[in-house]
C-alpha positions as CSV (number, residue, x, y, z in Angstrom):
1,X,-12.2,4.3,-21.1
2,X,-15.3,3.3,-19.1
3,X,-15.1,-0.3,-17.7
4,X,-17.9,-2.6,-18.6
5,X,-18.5,-6.3,-18.8
6,X,-19.9,-7.6,-22.0
7,X,-22.9,-9.9,-21.6
8,X,-25.1,-11.6,-24.2
9,X,-27.4,-8.6,-24.2
10,X,-24.6,-6.0,-24.4
11,X,-22.5,-4.1,-22.0
12,X,-23.1,-3.9,-18.2
13,X,-21.9,-1.3,-15.8
14,X,-20.4,-2.5,-12.5
15,X,-21.2,-0.5,-9.3
16,X,-19.2,-1.1,-6.2
17,X,-19.2,0.4,-2.7
18,X,-16.7,-0.7,-0.1
19,X,-17.0,-1.0,3.6
20,X,-13.4,-1.2,4.9
21,X,-12.9,-2.3,8.5
22,X,-9.6,-0.9,9.8
23,X,-8.3,-1.9,13.2
24,X,-7.2,1.1,15.2
25,X,-3.6,1.3,16.4
26,X,-4.1,1.4,20.2
27,X,-2.6,-0.5,23.1
28,X,-6.0,-1.2,24.6
29,X,-9.5,-1.9,23.4
30,X,-12.3,0.6,22.5
31,X,-14.2,0.3,25.8
32,X,-11.8,-1.7,28.1
33,X,-8.2,-1.7,29.2
34,X,-7.5,-5.2,27.8
35,X,-4.5,-5.4,25.5
36,X,-4.7,-5.6,21.7
37,X,-1.3,-7.3,20.7
38,X,-1.6,-9.7,17.8
39,X,-0.7,-13.4,18.4
40,X,-1.5,-13.7,22.1
41,X,-2.7,-17.0,23.5
42,X,-6.5,-17.5,23.0
43,X,-8.6,-15.6,25.5
44,X,-5.5,-14.1,27.2
45,X,-6.5,-10.5,26.5
46,X,-10.1,-10.4,27.6
47,X,-11.6,-8.2,30.3
48,X,-15.0,-8.6,32.0
49,X,-16.3,-5.9,29.7
50,X,-15.2,-7.8,26.6
51,X,-16.8,-11.0,27.9
52,X,-20.0,-9.1,28.7
53,X,-20.2,-9.9,32.4
54,X,-23.3,-8.5,34.0
55,X,-22.9,-5.0,35.4
56,X,-19.8,-4.1,33.5
57,X,-19.8,-0.6,32.0
58,X,-17.9,0.4,28.9
59,X,-15.6,3.5,29.1
60,X,-14.5,5.0,25.8
61,X,-10.8,4.9,25.0
62,X,-9.7,8.5,24.2
63,X,-6.8,7.4,22.0
64,X,-9.2,5.4,19.8
65,X,-11.4,8.5,19.4
66,X,-8.3,10.6,18.5
67,X,-7.3,8.0,15.9
68,X,-10.7,8.1,14.3
69,X,-10.5,11.9,14.1
70,X,-7.0,11.8,12.6
71,X,-8.2,9.4,10.0
72,X,-11.2,11.6,9.2
73,X,-8.9,14.6,8.8
74,X,-6.7,12.6,6.5
75,X,-9.7,11.8,4.3
76,X,-10.6,15.5,4.0
77,X,-13.8,14.5,5.8
78,X,-16.2,16.4,8.1
79,X,-15.5,15.8,11.8
80,X,-18.8,15.6,13.7
81,X,-18.3,17.3,17.1
82,X,-21.3,15.4,18.5
83,X,-21.7,11.7,17.7
84,X,-23.4,8.8,19.4
85,X,-22.8,5.1,20.2
86,X,-25.6,2.7,19.4
87,X,-26.3,-1.0,20.0
88,X,-26.4,-3.1,16.9
89,X,-28.2,-6.3,17.9
90,X,-27.3,-9.7,16.4
91,X,-26.5,-13.1,17.8
92,X,-23.3,-15.1,17.2
93,X,-21.4,-17.3,19.6
94,X,-18.3,-15.0,19.4
95,X,-20.4,-11.9,20.4
96,X,-21.0,-12.6,24.1
97,X,-23.2,-9.5,24.7
98,X,-25.6,-10.2,21.9
99,X,-25.0,-6.8,20.5
100,X,-22.1,-4.7,19.0
101,X,-21.5,-1.2,20.2
102,X,-21.3,0.8,17.0
103,X,-22.4,4.1,15.5
104,X,-25.3,4.4,13.1
105,X,-27.3,7.7,12.8
106,X,-24.6,9.9,14.2
107,X,-21.0,8.8,13.3
108,X,-17.9,10.5,14.4
109,X,-16.8,11.3,10.8
110,X,-19.0,12.4,7.9
111,X,-18.5,12.8,4.2
112,X,-15.0,13.0,2.6
113,X,-13.1,11.9,-0.5
114,X,-10.1,10.0,-1.6
115,X,-8.3,10.6,-4.9
116,X,-7.1,7.4,-6.5
117,X,-4.5,7.0,-9.3
118,X,-5.1,4.4,-12.0
119,X,-2.7,2.4,-14.2
120,X,-3.3,4.7,-17.2
121,X,-2.2,7.8,-15.2
122,X,-5.7,9.1,-14.7
123,X,-7.1,10.1,-11.3
124,X,-10.5,9.8,-9.9
125,X,-12.2,11.0,-6.7
126,X,-14.1,8.4,-4.7
127,X,-16.5,9.7,-2.1
128,X,-16.4,8.6,1.5
129,X,-19.9,8.5,3.1
130,X,-18.8,8.1,6.7
131,X,-16.4,6.7,9.2
132,X,-17.7,5.3,12.4
133,X,-16.2,3.6,15.5
134,X,-17.3,0.1,16.6
135,X,-16.1,-2.9,18.5
136,X,-14.8,-6.0,16.8
137,X,-16.3,-9.4,17.6
138,X,-14.4,-12.4,18.8
139,X,-13.3,-15.3,16.5
140,X,-14.9,-18.7,16.1
141,X,-12.5,-21.5,15.4
142,X,-14.1,-24.4,13.5
143,X,-10.9,-26.4,12.7
144,X,-9.6,-27.3,16.2
145,X,-12.0,-30.2,16.9
146,X,-14.1,-32.5,14.6
147,X,-17.3,-32.0,16.7
148,X,-16.8,-28.6,18.5
149,X,-16.2,-25.0,17.7
150,X,-13.9,-22.9,19.9
151,X,-14.2,-19.2,20.8
152,X,-11.3,-16.8,21.1
153,X,-12.4,-13.4,22.5
154,X,-9.0,-11.7,22.3
155,X,-10.3,-9.7,19.3
156,X,-13.7,-8.9,21.0
157,X,-13.8,-5.2,21.9
158,X,-10.9,-4.2,19.7
159,X,-11.6,-0.8,18.1
160,X,-12.5,-0.7,14.5
161,X,-13.0,2.2,12.1
162,X,-15.6,1.2,9.5
163,X,-15.0,3.5,6.4
164,X,-17.9,3.4,4.0
165,X,-17.4,4.6,0.4
166,X,-20.0,6.0,-2.0
167,X,-20.9,3.7,-4.9
168,X,-18.4,5.6,-7.1
169,X,-16.3,2.6,-7.9
170,X,-16.9,1.0,-11.3
171,X,-14.1,-1.5,-11.9
172,X,-11.9,-4.0,-10.2
173,X,-8.9,-1.7,-10.8
174,X,-10.7,1.2,-9.1
175,X,-11.6,-1.0,-6.1
176,X,-8.0,-2.1,-5.8
177,X,-6.7,1.4,-6.1
178,X,-9.1,2.7,-3.5
179,X,-8.1,0.1,-0.9
180,X,-4.4,0.7,-1.5
181,X,-4.8,4.4,-1.2
182,X,-6.9,4.2,1.9
183,X,-4.4,1.8,3.5
184,X,-1.5,4.1,2.5
185,X,-3.2,7.2,4.1
186,X,-3.9,5.3,7.4
187,X,-0.3,4.0,7.5
188,X,1.1,7.5,7.1
189,X,-1.2,8.7,9.8
190,X,-0.3,5.8,12.1
191,X,-4.0,5.0,12.8
192,X,-4.0,1.5,11.3
193,X,-1.1,-0.8,10.3
194,X,-3.0,-2.1,7.3
195,X,-1.8,-5.7,7.8
196,X,-4.5,-7.6,5.9
197,X,-2.8,-11.0,6.6
198,X,-3.4,-10.4,10.3
199,X,-7.0,-9.2,9.8
200,X,-6.3,-5.6,10.8
201,X,-7.7,-4.4,7.5
202,X,-10.5,-6.2,5.7
203,X,-13.3,-5.2,3.3
204,X,-16.9,-5.9,2.7
205,X,-17.5,-5.5,-1.0
206,X,-20.9,-4.4,-2.2
207,X,-21.5,-5.2,-5.9
208,X,-24.4,-4.6,-8.3
209,X,-24.7,-4.3,-12.1
210,X,-26.9,-2.3,-14.3
211,X,-27.3,-1.3,-17.9
212,X,-25.7,2.1,-18.7
213,X,-28.1,4.9,-17.6
214,X,-30.3,2.7,-15.4
215,X,-31.0,3.2,-11.7
216,X,-29.2,0.9,-9.2
217,X,-30.2,-2.7,-9.2
218,X,-30.0,-5.2,-6.3
219,X,-26.6,-5.4,-4.6
220,X,-24.9,-8.3,-2.8
221,X,-22.3,-7.9,-0.1
222,X,-19.1,-10.1,-0.1
223,X,-17.9,-10.3,3.5
224,X,-14.5,-10.1,5.0
225,X,-12.2,-10.0,1.9
226,X,-8.6,-9.8,3.3
227,X,-6.4,-8.8,0.4
228,X,-6.4,-6.2,-2.4
229,X,-6.1,-8.9,-5.0
230,X,-9.1,-10.7,-3.6
231,X,-11.1,-7.5,-3.5
232,X,-10.5,-7.1,-7.2
233,X,-11.2,-10.7,-8.0
234,X,-14.4,-10.6,-5.9
235,X,-15.7,-7.6,-7.8
236,X,-15.2,-9.3,-11.2
237,X,-16.6,-12.7,-10.1
238,X,-19.7,-11.3,-8.4
239,X,-20.4,-8.9,-11.3
240,X,-20.1,-11.7,-13.8
241,X,-22.4,-13.9,-11.7
242,X,-25.1,-11.2,-11.4
243,X,-25.0,-10.5,-15.2
244,X,-25.6,-14.2,-15.9
245,X,-28.6,-14.2,-13.4
246,X,-30.2,-11.1,-15.0
247,X,-29.6,-12.3,-18.6
248,X,-31.1,-15.7,-17.9
249,X,-34.3,-14.1,-16.8
250,X,-33.7,-14.5,-13.1
251,X,-33.5,-11.9,-10.2
252,X,-30.5,-11.2,-8.0
253,X,-31.4,-11.6,-4.4
254,X,-30.0,-9.2,-1.8
255,X,-27.7,-11.4,0.2
256,X,-24.4,-11.7,2.0
257,X,-21.9,-13.9,0.2
258,X,-18.3,-15.2,0.7
259,X,-15.5,-15.1,-1.8
260,X,-13.8,-18.5,-2.5
261,X,-10.3,-17.5,-3.5
262,X,-9.4,-21.0,-4.6
263,X,-12.2,-21.2,-7.1
264,X,-12.5,-17.5,-7.9
265,X,-16.2,-17.5,-7.2
266,X,-18.6,-16.2,-4.6
267,X,-21.1,-18.3,-2.7
268,X,-24.1,-17.5,-0.5
269,X,-23.7,-17.0,3.2
270,X,-27.0,-15.6,4.4
271,X,-29.8,-13.3,3.3
272,X,-28.7,-9.7,3.6
273,X,-30.0,-7.8,6.7
274,X,-31.3,-4.2,6.4
275,X,-30.5,-1.7,9.1
276,X,-33.9,-2.1,10.8
277,X,-33.1,-5.9,11.2
278,X,-30.3,-4.9,13.7
279,X,-32.8,-2.9,15.9
280,X,-30.3,-0.1,16.5
281,X,-30.9,2.1,19.5
282,X,-28.7,4.5,21.5
283,X,-26.5,2.6,24.0
284,X,-27.8,3.5,27.4
285,X,-24.4,3.0,29.1
286,X,-22.7,5.6,26.9
287,X,-23.5,9.4,26.7
288,X,-23.1,11.3,23.4
289,X,-19.5,11.7,22.4
290,X,-18.8,15.5,22.4
291,X,-15.5,16.7,20.9
292,X,-13.9,20.1,21.5
293,X,-13.3,22.0,18.3
294,X,-9.9,23.3,19.5
295,X,-8.8,19.8,20.3
296,X,-9.7,18.6,16.8
297,X,-7.9,21.6,15.3
298,X,-4.8,20.7,17.3
299,X,-4.9,17.1,16.0
300,X,-5.1,18.5,12.5
301,X,-2.0,20.7,13.0
302,X,0.1,17.6,14.0
303,X,-0.8,15.4,11.0
304,X,2.1,14.2,8.9
305,X,2.5,15.1,5.3
306,X,0.2,12.7,3.4
307,X,0.8,10.8,0.2
308,X,-0.8,13.3,-2.2
309,X,1.0,16.3,-0.8
310,X,4.3,14.4,-0.6
311,X,4.0,13.3,-4.2
312,X,3.3,16.8,-5.4
313,X,6.4,18.0,-3.5
314,X,8.6,15.3,-4.9
315,X,7.6,16.3,-8.4
316,X,8.1,20.0,-7.7
317,X,11.2,20.0,-5.6
318,X,13.1,17.0,-7.1
319,X,11.8,16.9,-10.7
320,X,10.5,13.3,-10.4
321,X,8.0,11.9,-12.9
322,X,4.5,11.4,-11.7
323,X,5.0,7.6,-11.8
324,X,8.3,7.6,-9.8
325,X,6.8,10.0,-7.2
326,X,3.7,7.8,-6.8
327,X,5.8,4.7,-6.4
328,X,7.9,6.3,-3.7
329,X,5.1,7.8,-1.7
330,X,2.9,4.7,-1.7
331,X,4.5,3.7,1.6
332,X,5.8,6.2,4.1
333,X,8.9,4.1,4.8
334,X,9.8,4.2,1.1
335,X,9.4,8.0,0.9
336,X,11.5,8.5,4.0
337,X,14.2,6.2,2.6
338,X,14.2,8.3,-0.6
339,X,14.5,11.6,1.2
340,X,17.4,10.4,3.3
341,X,19.2,9.0,0.3
342,X,18.6,12.1,-2.0
343,X,19.5,14.7,0.6
344,X,21.9,17.1,-1.2
345,X,22.3,14.6,-4.0
346,X,20.9,14.0,-7.5
347,X,17.3,13.1,-6.6
348,X,16.5,11.5,-9.9
349,X,19.5,9.3,-9.7
350,X,18.5,8.3,-6.1
351,X,14.9,7.5,-7.3
352,X,16.3,5.4,-10.1
353,X,18.5,3.3,-7.8
354,X,15.7,2.9,-5.2
355,X,12.9,2.0,-7.6
356,X,15.2,-0.2,-9.7
357,X,18.1,-2.0,-8.0
358,X,16.9,-1.7,-4.4
359,X,13.2,-2.7,-5.0
360,X,14.3,-5.6,-7.2
361,X,16.6,-6.8,-4.4
362,X,13.9,-6.5,-1.8
363,X,11.3,-8.3,-4.0
364,X,13.7,-11.1,-4.7
365,X,14.5,-11.6,-1.0
366,X,11.0,-11.0,0.3
367,X,12.0,-8.1,2.5
368,X,10.4,-4.7,3.3
369,X,12.4,-1.5,3.0
370,X,12.7,-1.5,6.8
371,X,14.6,-4.7,6.5
372,X,16.8,-3.6,3.7
373,X,20.4,-4.7,3.9
374,X,21.4,-1.5,2.1
375,X,20.8,1.5,4.3
376,X,19.8,4.9,3.0
377,X,23.1,6.2,4.3
378,X,25.1,3.7,2.4
379,X,23.1,4.1,-0.8
380,X,23.8,7.8,-0.6
381,X,27.5,7.1,-0.2
382,X,27.4,4.9,-3.3
383,X,25.9,7.9,-5.2
384,X,28.7,10.1,-3.9
385,X,31.3,7.6,-5.2
386,X,29.7,7.8,-8.7
387,X,29.4,11.6,-8.5
388,X,33.1,12.2,-7.7
389,X,34.2,9.6,-10.3
390,X,35.7,7.3,-7.7
391,X,33.8,4.5,-9.5
392,X,31.9,4.2,-12.8
393,X,28.2,3.4,-13.1
394,X,29.1,-0.1,-14.2
395,X,31.3,-0.8,-11.2
396,X,28.6,0.8,-9.0
397,X,26.3,-2.1,-9.9
398,X,28.9,-4.6,-8.7
399,X,29.4,-2.6,-5.5
400,X,25.6,-2.5,-4.9
401,X,25.4,-6.3,-5.3
402,X,28.1,-6.8,-2.6
403,X,26.3,-4.2,-0.4
404,X,23.0,-6.1,-0.8
405,X,24.8,-9.4,0.2
406,X,26.9,-8.2,3.1
407,X,25.5,-4.8,4.2
408,X,29.0,-3.3,4.0
409,X,29.7,0.4,3.3
410,X,30.4,1.1,-0.4
411,X,33.8,2.9,0.2
412,X,35.1,-0.1,2.1
413,X,34.0,-2.5,-0.7
414,X,35.7,-0.3,-3.3
415,X,39.0,-0.2,-1.4
416,X,39.0,-3.9,-0.4
417,X,38.5,-5.0,-4.0
418,X,40.6,-2.4,-5.8
419,X,37.6,-1.1,-7.7
420,X,38.6,2.6,-7.6
421,X,38.2,4.1,-11.1
422,X,41.5,4.7,-13.0
423,X,41.8,8.4,-13.9
424,X,45.6,8.3,-14.7
425,X,45.7,9.4,-18.4
426,X,49.1,7.7,-18.8
427,X,47.7,4.3,-17.8
428,X,44.6,4.8,-20.0
429,X,46.8,5.8,-23.0
430,X,48.9,2.8,-22.6
431,X,45.9,0.5,-22.5
432,X,44.4,2.2,-25.6
433,X,47.7,2.0,-27.5
434,X,47.9,-1.8,-26.8
435,X,44.4,-2.5,-28.1
436,X,44.9,-0.3,-31.2
437,X,48.2,-2.0,-32.0
438,X,46.6,-5.5,-31.6
439,X,43.7,-4.7,-34.0
440,X,45.1,-3.1,-37.2
441,X,42.3,-4.5,-39.4
442,X,39.6,-3.0,-37.2
443,X,41.5,0.3,-37.1
444,X,41.4,0.3,-40.9
445,X,37.6,-0.4,-40.8
446,X,37.1,2.5,-38.5
447,X,39.2,4.9,-40.5
448,X,37.4,3.7,-43.6
449,X,34.1,5.0,-42.2
450,X,32.8,2.2,-40.1
451,X,32.0,4.4,-37.1
452,X,30.5,1.6,-35.0
453,X,34.0,0.1,-34.5
454,X,34.6,2.9,-32.1
455,X,32.4,1.1,-29.5
456,X,34.5,-2.1,-30.1
457,X,37.7,-0.3,-29.1
458,X,36.1,1.4,-26.0
459,X,34.8,-2.0,-24.9
460,X,38.1,-3.7,-25.3
461,X,39.9,-1.0,-23.4
462,X,37.4,-1.2,-20.5
463,X,37.7,-5.0,-20.5
464,X,41.5,-4.7,-20.3
465,X,41.2,-2.3,-17.4
466,X,38.6,-4.5,-15.6
467,X,36.0,-1.8,-16.0
468,X,38.0,0.7,-13.9
469,X,38.9,3.1,-16.6
470,X,37.2,6.5,-16.4
471,X,34.7,6.3,-19.3
472,X,35.1,9.9,-20.4
473,X,38.9,9.7,-20.4
474,X,38.8,6.3,-22.2
475,X,36.5,7.7,-24.9
476,X,38.8,10.7,-25.4
477,X,41.9,8.5,-25.6
478,X,40.4,6.1,-28.1
479,X,39.2,8.8,-30.4
480,X,42.7,10.4,-30.3
481,X,44.5,7.1,-31.0
482,X,42.2,6.2,-33.9
483,X,42.6,9.6,-35.6
484,X,44.6,9.3,-38.9
């Protein structure tokens, strides 16, 4: 179903393009040797190059270049063997040089595509226009003093990949799915950690609206949105605002806006600059960036298996549903945990335990899978105990609860608490006989055709045996004892 917002004049189509700024995983900055670690004291990671001291020359960081190429390859994009750094001129207090070294006409990565999965199970390809490398600016702090602003240049010069989408996104859900998928790919590749809370992934959201079949109308850009949820909310809020402007007889101005997450609205920041306003020109301190084709090919050979390929393999090799496979591959750590757990075991059962009990525990305790109190090794051992009938599925739930609380191995928990499943037919027969003898009226109901009483007897026997009776043997014994 096509997404549209209903206005007073009928439906409106939403058109969205995203510019995602992804901080490159690298120990040093794009053009200097200064460190990039998050959380350092203000201005503790600033070189003379970052501070734009006169006479300082930028030197490209080879690892940042390699990370951009890896990302481009992961996006099925064209790698440009010749690219160029340009100066993008604008003036803010946290940009000491008065310009940003970026790429404009000749980016390092050209067109590509990302396939997104939507909640209804459908997929859609979103075009990627380009990926270019650029420096980040510093950070202005306005809440440290009532009369002054402070500048922290730790972030100045940090390498960013700006990934620009085509205007192929037409709903908040598609925008959210795109950011999540892009983040997942980069985390698999190890090129960006995707931590939006720390600012290492943020998005500029370009939104316009039009009547179905029309040409594009004026767009507005919502700057620096730092969560997937806020990206989705910003799309809806800005589209709704623009529809109200057009339908009231007004005209949408091209401008940069900010998203107010508390109010769920956007507000003006400044008029939107066009490319010529930045007075781009080739950076005279940096020659063209020329890549060796063999080097690019070698990087491609070393890429990890990416989410789409892993999902297809999980479905083909392990018989997982498309939904379960998608959930497990969304994060590389989840996929690795699943494969370790499922190795030489029932993969569907492993997937059910991970996406069910384990994820519920992690969500409840606010942990990631890397912090899980239940290791893949121990979860695998729990599945082994179920498979060899040492414990029943019901007892396994109790064992898992203890594992999640203590981190203990499941076999130790079973032995310490005496939870080993009873498979002694004599003991089971004795328990069944006692329950049957104690309930002659219910025996008569069963033999009179009330089949559902069978479940009553099984339940009573399992209760008497503290849930440790082998279910198959209990069922068999109950049926035998109830036979006329």
